N, C-alpha and C positions, 0 to 999 in steps of 0.2 A: 181343621187340620192341626195335628200336633206333630212336633218334631220326632224323628225316628222312623221309625218306620222306613188307556191312557186315557174315520180313523185317518190316518195320515197317508201321505204318499209313500212312507217308508214301511208301513206296517203290513207286510205281506211278502209273497215270493217276488223274485225279480220281475220288474214290470215289463221290460223289453221282451222277455220270453213269454209273458202272459198275453200281451196285447193281440197277437194274430189270432188267438182263440179264446178271447175273453167272453164272459157271460153275455155282455151286451151284443156282441157280434153274433153269437149263437142264437140269441133270441130274435135278432133282426132277420137272420137267415130264415128261421122258422116262420116268422110272420110273413115275409115276402113270398116264401114258397107257398104258404096257405093262400095268399092273394094272387098266385100265379104271376108274380112280378120277378123279372130277372134281377139277380143280386149284383150290385156294383160296389166298387170301393168308395168309402166316404172320403171325399176330397174337399179341403177348405179352399175358398176363393183366395186368389193372390191378394197380398196386402197392397192397398192403394199407395200412390206416391205421396209427396209432401202435402200436408194439409195446411189450412189457413192458420197462421199464428195469431193468438189472441194477445191481450195486453195485461195478463195476470201472471205473476210469478208464484209458483207453488213450492212449498216444502213438503216432501212426501214422507212416508214411513218406510221407504225403500232404501236399504243399505247395500251399495254395490260390493261385489266380491271381485278381488283381483287375484289372478293366478300367476304366481311367480315362476312356475314351471308346469310342464305337462303332467297331468295326473294319471298314473297307471295304478290300478288296484286289483286285488284278488277278492273274489266274492264267494261267500259260503252260506249255506242254509244252516241254521242253528236250532238245536233242540235241547231243552233242559227238562229232565223228568226225574221223579223219585219213585222208589219201590218200597212198599210196605211189607211187613212180615207175611201178610196174607197173599202177597204177590200182586196186589192191586197197584196200578200205576197212577201217579199223580203228575199231571202235566203242568208245567210252569210257563211254557212259551206259547201255548195256544191262546186264542182270543176268548175273553169272557165279557158278559153283558153288564153285570153289576159293578159299580165303581170300586167297592171295597176289594173284591176278589181281583179285579183287573190291576189295581195299583199294588196290592200286596204281592201278586205273582211277578210283577215287574221289579219290585224291590228285591225279591228273593232271587230272580234271575241275575240281577246285578251282583248280589252277594256271591253267587256261584262263579261268575266271571272274574270277580276280584280275587277269589280263592285260586282260580286257575292262573291268573297273572302272577300271583305271589308264589305259587308252588312251581310254576314252569317259566321262570324268568328268561331262560335261554330261548325258549320258543317265542315268547312274547317279544324279546329283543330282536329275534330274527324276522318277526313280522313287521318291524318298523313301528307301526302303530295300528291298533285295531279299533274299529268303529262298529258299535252294536246298537240295534234299535230296541233291545230288550224283549224282542219277540222272536222273529225267525230269520233275521238278516244280519250278516256281519261282513265287513270289508277289512282287508289288511293291505298295507302298502307293498309288502312283498310276501311271497308264499310262506306259510307257517311251517311247512315241511318240504324237503326236496322233491318229494313225489306228490302228485295231485291225488291223494287218497283220502278216504274217510278217516277222520280222527276221532277217537273216543277216550274220555277220561271218566274214572269212577272216583267218588269221594264218599267218605263216611260223614254223617251230619255233624259230628263233634269237631271236625277240622274245618268246617266252613266259616267264612266271614259272617259275623252276626249269628253264630250257631244257635243261640237261644231262640231266635225267631223261627227256627225250623222245628222246634220241639213239638208244637201242636200237630204237625203232620204225621208224627210217629213213623218216621222213615228208617229203613235199614241202610239205604244207599242213595246217592244222587249221581246221575249220569249226565255228562255234558258231551254233546256230539257236534262236530263240524263236518259238513259235507260239501265239498267243492261243487259249485254250480257249473252249468254249461251255457255260455262260455265262462271259463274260470278267470282268466286275466282280461281286463278291460282297459282300454285307453279312453278316458273320459275327456272328450273335447267339446268345445263350444262350436256347434255346427249350425249351418243355416236352418232356420225354422222349417220343419217338415210339413208339407201340405197333406201328405197321406197319413191320416190319423191312425190307420191300422198299424203302420210300420214306424210310427214316430218313436224315437229313442228317448227314454226318460231316465237312463242310467245316471247321467250327471246330476240331475235334479234329485234323484233318490239318494245318491251318495252325499250330496251337500245337505240335504234335509237331516240325515243321520249325523253327519260330522258336526253340524252347528248345534246339535242337541247333547253332545257328550258331556260337557261341563254340567249341564242341568241334571243329567242322569247319574253322574258319578260323584258329585259333591253332596254327600249325604246330609240330610237335615235342612237343605235349602229349598227344595221344591217337591211338590207332588206332581207327577206327570201321568197323563192318560195316553199319550202317544208322542211321536217326535214333534208334533206341531202344537200340542196343548199342554200347558203347565201352569202351576200356581205357586206363589211364594209362601213359605211357612212364616217368614219374618220379613214383611215388606219394608220395615224400618231400616233393615240392613242396606237397602238400596235407595234411601232417601224419602220414602213415604212416611206420612205422619199418621198418628192414631185416628185423626178425624177424616182420613181419606177413605175409611170404610165405615161400616155400620153393622150393628147387631140387632136382631129381632127377638126381644124377650118374650113375645107372645107364643113363640114356638121353638125357641132355642136354636135359631139359625143365624148365619152371618154372611156377609159378602167377602169372598176371597178375591185377592188381586192377582192377576196372572196375565197371560197373553196367548194369542194365536200366532204361530210362526209358519211361514211358507216360503218356498223357493220359487221365484218367478224369473222368466227371461224377459227383460225389458227391451223392446224393440226401439232402436234409435238412441239408446242411452250410451252407445259406444261401449267397449273399445272396438268390437269387430262387427262384420256384416251380419253375423248370426245373433246379435243382440248382447245384452249384458246380464250375466247371471247375478241375481240379487236375493238378499234375504229380506222378507217383508215382515215387519213386527207390528202387530195390532194389540194394544192394551185391551184388557177385558176384565169384567167383574162378574162373578157367578155366585149365587147363593149356595152355601154348604150347610149341612147338618152338623151341629156341635157334637163332639164325642162325649156326651153326658149320659147320666143314668136315664133310661127310657121313662121311668116314673116321673122324673122331674120335667121331662119334655111333655108328657101327657098331662100332668098337672097344669102346666102353663097353657097348653092348648085348650083345656076344658074349663079354665077358670071363669070364663064368661058364659058357661053353659050349665051353671049350677041348677037352674030351674027346669032344664029340658029333660026329656025322658031318657032312659037308659039306652033305648034303641037309637035315638037321635045321636047320642054320644058315640055309640059304636059305629054308626054310619059315617060320622065326621072323622073319626080316627082311621077308619078303613080307607077313606078317600085320600087322606094326607100322609099316611104312614105305610100303606101297602107297598111292598117292594123294598123296604128299608132293611139293611143287613144289621143284625144285632148279635151280641154274644152273651152267654150266661155268666152270672157273678156268684151263684150260690155254692159252687163247688170248684175251688181254685185248682184242684188236681185233675179236673176233667172239664175244661171250658169248651162249650159247644158254640158253634157259629151257625146262625140260621137266618133265613130270609122270611120276613113277615109276609105270609100269604093272606092274612086277614085277621079279623077279630071275632071271637065267639059272642053269641048273644047271651052268654052266661058268665058270671064272675067266678073267682076261685072258690068262694063259699058255696056256690050253687052247683058247680060241675062236679060230678062224682066219677071216680075211676075205681077199678077193681084192684085191690092189694091183697094178695094171698086169699083170694076168693071173697073178700069182704068189701062192700062199698065204702069208699072213703072220699071225702071232698079233697079237691086239689089243695086248698088252704091247709087242711089238717095234715096232708101228706108232706108238704114242704116244711111245716112247723115241726113235725115229729122226726123227719129224716135229716133235715138240714138246719133246724133251729131258726128258720126264717119266719118272722112275724110279718104278715101282710097288712096289718093295721086295718083289718076289715071292720067296717062300721064305726071307725073312729071319727071324731068331729073334724080332724085335720085333713081327711082324704076321703074321696068318694069310693064306693065299691066299684072296682075297675074290671073291665072285661078281660078275658084271657087272649093271649096272642096265639094264633094258629100258624104252625109250620108243618112242612111235610118232609118225610124222609123215606128212604127205600130200605126195606129189610133185606136179610140174607137171600131170600127167595126172589128178590126183584120186585116185590109188591110195595106200592106206595101206601103210607099210613100217615094219619094226621097226629100231630103232637100238640099239646097245650101247655103254655108257660104263663105264669103270672107276670104281669108287667114289672112288678117290683124286683124281679131277679134278672133283668136284662139291661144291657148297656148298648148305646148306639155306637157302631163301629166308625172309625175315622175315615176321612177322605171321601165322603159321599156327597155328591151334588144334589140339590133339590130338583126334582123333575118338573117339567113344564106344567103339567096338569096339577101339581101340588103347590103352586105359588098362590099365596093368599093375596087379596086385594090390598091389605095393609102393607105387605112386603113391597109390592109394586109402588105404592104411594110414597112410602118412606124412602125407597131407593132413588126415586126421581129427585128427591130433595137433596141428595148428596151431591156436592159440587163436582166431585170427580166422576160421577156416574155418566160417562159419555157413551159407554157401551155395556148395557146390562143384558146378559144372555144366560140361557139355560141349555142343557143338552137337548138336542133334537127340536130346536125351536128357532124362530127368526129372531134377529136382534131387535131390541127396543132402544133406539138412539135418542139421546137427550142433547140439547144444545149446550155446548161448552165453548168458552172463548178459545181461539186457536193457540194462544200462548200457553194456557193451562194444558191443553191437549198435547202440545209438543213436549212440554216438560214431563208429562206422564209417560209419553212414548219413550223418551230418552232414559227414564228410570227403568222401565220394563226391559228395554234393550240391554241396559247395563246388567240386569239380573241374569241374562243369558250368557254372560262372560264371553261375548263375541270378540273382545279385544285383548283378552288374556287367556286364550285357549291353547293349551299344549297340543291338542288334537288338530286344530287348524294350522298351527305353526309347523307341525310335522308334515302336513300335506302341502306346505308352502302356499297357504291361502290367506289372504289379508282381507279383512272387512274394513271398509273406509269408515273413518270416525264420524263423518257427517252424512246424513241422509241425502238422497238425490234431490236436487233442486231443478225444477223444470219451468219452462214457459208454457202456459196453458194453450192448447190448440183448439180451434173450433171444429166440431164434427162436420164431416162432409154430409151431404144429403144422403139418406138411406137408399140403398139399392138392393134388389133381390136378383140373384142369378139362378136361372132354371137349369134343368138337366142338359138341355141342348146348347148351353152357353150363352143364351140371350139374356139381356139385362133389362129390367123394368122396375118401376115406372121411370119416366123422364126425371133426371136428377134434380130439376128445379121444381118438380110438382109434388115432392114429398118432403116431410120434415119430421124432426124428432119431437115427441111429446113426452118429456122426461117424467111427468107425473104418472104416466101409464107404463113405464118400463118395468119389466119383471126381472127378478134376479136370475142370472144364468145358473144352470144346474152344475154342481161340481162333478166333473167326469172322473177324475182320479185325485184323491186327496184335496189339494187346494188349487188344482189346475182347472180353470174355468173355460168354457167354450160356448159359443152360440151356434144353433143349428135350427133349420126350419125344414120340416118334412111334410109332404102332401102326397097322399095315396088316393087313387080313385079307380074304380072299375065300371064296367057298363051298368052293373046292377048295384051300384053303391047305395048304401043305406042313408038314413037321415044324418045330416051334419057333414057329409063328404062333399068336397068341391068337385063339380063336374068339369069336363075338359073345356067346354065353352066359357066357363067362369074363369078359367086360368088364362085364356087367350086375350 
């Protein structure tokens, strides 16, 4: 990650309006209809009474939120798009899969919003304060206009904040749209936990998730963020970390980035009300990132131990560890291309021939003659390298493959190493780092390492400080206070497990069952970081293998 220049509970349309007809419910209805089972509402069992108090005091990573007044907000759907001369639309607020595009579009959405706030200060002032997730949701403390109507603004690229960052898109105009949602004005109250999952209201958690992320989003150069809940520091030393708190991997030019996962949770029994205590949960985290270096330097480092292996073996190795990486061209500064590595060709630049004016020419010769780029083919300092394969769509909508020499490409910034691209050396070195109590990658389970609680707590406090929870103008505007100290609790012993069936009966006897913690599975995240447990059993008269029969349930 380099200075300059995310899903979460906040990254999407209004949750309360989606939940009665979300995808999971639709799929459940279809499944039950197929099995000829009547559809019912998903209801959670009531929370049991007081549990047995243990003898251990715990310091958590939970920071309680105190509301100094009732929160009333207005909510909008947001869209940022650009228009090219050809009429093609470039979306900035849609979701993207690859890290580089995702983070860049979030940065550019921020720049458009900053431009709006600077050019329309009267409207911004009227709104009290605005809170944006840099994708599709925005809140304001008061209506931005007297009438609840669609609002649209057009900008030319040259007047935008960080205008030079928009040049590569070659846009004629940028459009920012605010569309009031239904309902438009909301009163965000802490209410008693809702047992009915379909109609549970998540508006307060959604607003708090966005509000506690604003300093991270709008303090340029401090963080790279992938969502409202996931961000990493560009300069960890600003918040008390030391150089030896992280580690670099010279064998593939990657390093560990320091960041955190943030979530909003309702803590039952934590006071102040019967509905629970809204809190921000901060979990420090380290994730491997690709360094934004020349691709040829990265490949040289990766292949340094494979000098004696075959060309095909080297290609297969690069294909495994670099496929899906976003890179940009360096040979023509006036026309920089950004491309996703689809794979590597079984030919080098000196072997691959292309047709230039009807004449066969090697890729190496073409780049040398047109751009003056020497690929050092056959030199003693570098191996003959394979070509990078990318794909583009022509004017007729047909896909075509393009070939680029590794020497003319650079790795784009802010890209995490994928789970299946971790090397054994990376894992081994990471475990030796004292700070590495939570080593994680996108779309993978956490690999936890034992760390003394005192060190863990210190790291947690530094990460929480990086979020600016205690000096946030956005939280102050909403009269929300984050307590300085995390929640301290007395550990409770778990009651014996019970299962509640559809007819309301409970089994087994509470004294005949116990928890086997080594066998417990992690709950599935239902929405963002909101976790829940559920057990479903379906059976019919002609149930197949693996289904429980009725007599087995009795």
